[in-house]
C-alpha positions as CSV (number, residue, x, y, z in Angstrom):
1,X,-36.5,1.4,6.6
2,X,-36.0,1.2,2.9
3,X,-32.8,-0.2,1.4
4,X,-31.9,3.2,0.0
5,X,-31.9,4.6,3.6
6,X,-30.1,1.7,5.3
7,X,-27.1,1.5,3.0
8,X,-25.9,5.2,3.5
9,X,-26.4,4.7,7.3
10,X,-24.2,1.6,7.2
11,X,-21.5,3.4,5.2
12,X,-21.6,6.3,7.6
13,X,-21.2,4.0,10.6
14,X,-18.3,2.2,9.0
15,X,-16.6,5.5,8.2
16,X,-17.2,6.7,11.8
17,X,-15.7,3.5,13.2
18,X,-12.7,3.7,11.0
19,X,-12.1,7.4,11.9
20,X,-12.6,6.6,15.5
21,X,-10.0,3.8,15.4
22,X,-7.5,6.1,13.7
23,X,-8.1,8.9,16.2
24,X,-7.8,6.5,19.1
25,X,-4.1,6.4,18.4
26,X,-3.8,10.2,18.5
27,X,-3.1,12.8,21.1
28,X,-5.4,15.8,21.4
29,X,-4.3,19.1,22.8
30,X,-6.5,22.1,23.6
31,X,-5.1,25.5,24.4
32,X,-7.1,28.5,25.5
33,X,-5.9,32.1,25.0
34,X,-7.5,35.3,26.2
35,X,-7.8,37.8,23.4
36,X,-9.3,41.3,23.4
37,X,-12.5,39.8,21.8
38,X,-12.8,37.0,24.4
39,X,-11.4,33.5,25.0
40,X,-10.3,31.5,22.0
41,X,-9.7,27.7,22.2
42,X,-7.7,25.8,19.7
43,X,-7.6,22.0,19.5
44,X,-5.0,20.1,17.6
45,X,-4.9,16.4,17.0
46,X,-1.5,14.7,16.4
47,X,-1.0,11.0,15.8
48,X,1.2,9.4,18.4
49,X,4.2,7.4,17.3
50,X,2.5,4.0,17.4
51,X,-0.4,5.2,15.2
52,X,2.0,6.8,12.8
53,X,4.2,3.7,12.5
54,X,1.1,1.5,12.0
55,X,-0.2,3.7,9.2
56,X,3.2,3.7,7.6
57,X,3.5,-0.1,7.7
58,X,0.0,-0.3,6.2
59,X,1.0,2.1,3.4
60,X,4.1,0.0,2.8
61,X,2.1,-3.2,2.4
62,X,-0.3,-1.4,0.0
63,X,2.8,-0.1,-1.9
64,X,4.2,-3.6,-2.1
65,X,1.0,-5.0,-3.5
66,X,0.9,-2.2,-6.1
67,X,4.4,-3.0,-7.1
68,X,3.6,-6.7,-7.4
69,X,0.6,-5.9,-9.6
70,X,2.6,-3.6,-11.8
71,X,5.4,-6.1,-12.3
72,X,2.9,-8.9,-13.1
73,X,1.1,-6.7,-15.6
74,X,4.3,-5.7,-17.3
75,X,5.4,-9.4,-17.5
76,X,2.0,-10.3,-19.0
77,X,2.4,-7.6,-21.7
78,X,5.7,-9.1,-22.9
79,X,5.0,-11.9,-25.5
80,X,8.3,-13.8,-24.8
81,X,8.0,-14.0,-21.0
82,X,5.6,-16.7,-19.8
83,X,4.1,-14.5,-17.0
84,X,1.7,-17.2,-15.8
85,X,4.7,-19.4,-14.9
86,X,6.3,-16.6,-12.8
87,X,5.4,-15.9,-9.2
88,X,6.0,-12.3,-8.1
89,X,6.3,-11.3,-4.5
90,X,7.3,-7.9,-3.1
91,X,8.5,-7.0,0.4
92,X,9.8,-3.5,1.2
93,X,10.2,-2.8,-2.5
94,X,12.3,-5.9,-3.1
95,X,10.7,-8.0,-5.8
96,X,11.3,-11.8,-5.8
97,X,10.7,-13.7,-9.0
98,X,10.1,-17.5,-8.8
99,X,9.3,-19.8,-11.6
100,X,10.6,-21.4,-14.8
101,X,11.3,-19.9,-18.2
102,X,11.9,-21.6,-21.6
103,X,15.2,-19.9,-22.2
104,X,17.8,-18.0,-20.1
105,X,17.3,-14.8,-22.0
106,X,13.6,-14.8,-21.0
107,X,14.7,-15.0,-17.3
108,X,17.0,-12.0,-18.0
109,X,14.1,-10.2,-19.7
110,X,11.8,-10.8,-16.7
111,X,14.4,-9.4,-14.3
112,X,14.9,-6.4,-16.6
113,X,11.1,-5.8,-16.8
114,X,10.8,-6.0,-13.0
115,X,13.7,-3.6,-12.4
116,X,12.0,-1.0,-14.7
117,X,8.9,-0.7,-12.5
118,X,8.6,2.4,-10.3
119,X,9.2,1.6,-6.6
120,X,11.3,-1.5,-7.2
121,X,14.4,-1.2,-5.1
122,X,16.0,-4.5,-6.2
123,X,15.1,-7.9,-7.8
124,X,15.8,-11.2,-6.3
125,X,15.9,-13.6,-9.2
126,X,15.1,-17.2,-8.2
127,X,14.0,-18.3,-11.6
128,X,15.3,-21.4,-13.4
129,X,15.2,-22.5,-17.1
130,X,13.6,-25.7,-18.3
């Protein structure tokens, strides 16, 4: 097979595997109803509680990573804050700032910037000054 043919097949197989793993945590219900025009079957697929919780936790982790990236980007955009000296971690929307700043007002500025990012619930400031 040519490379152009193999790559789409691999992508389709990966999507099918992912879809299958998501559906594995689902409940499928089929109901059949007699109508004047004949029998009609309806199938519904609902995620069970475990699958829903797993997807929610995965979404939370992705949300935390996005918040971390937004905070880090905002810190880098500020000329006074030394963003490369600040470690940013996010867990359940709580941002933790670790690192050192030249002056106390730069610590305050970093905290203020982090609080201004969408999705940030609170900021745990563990920064120190030199």
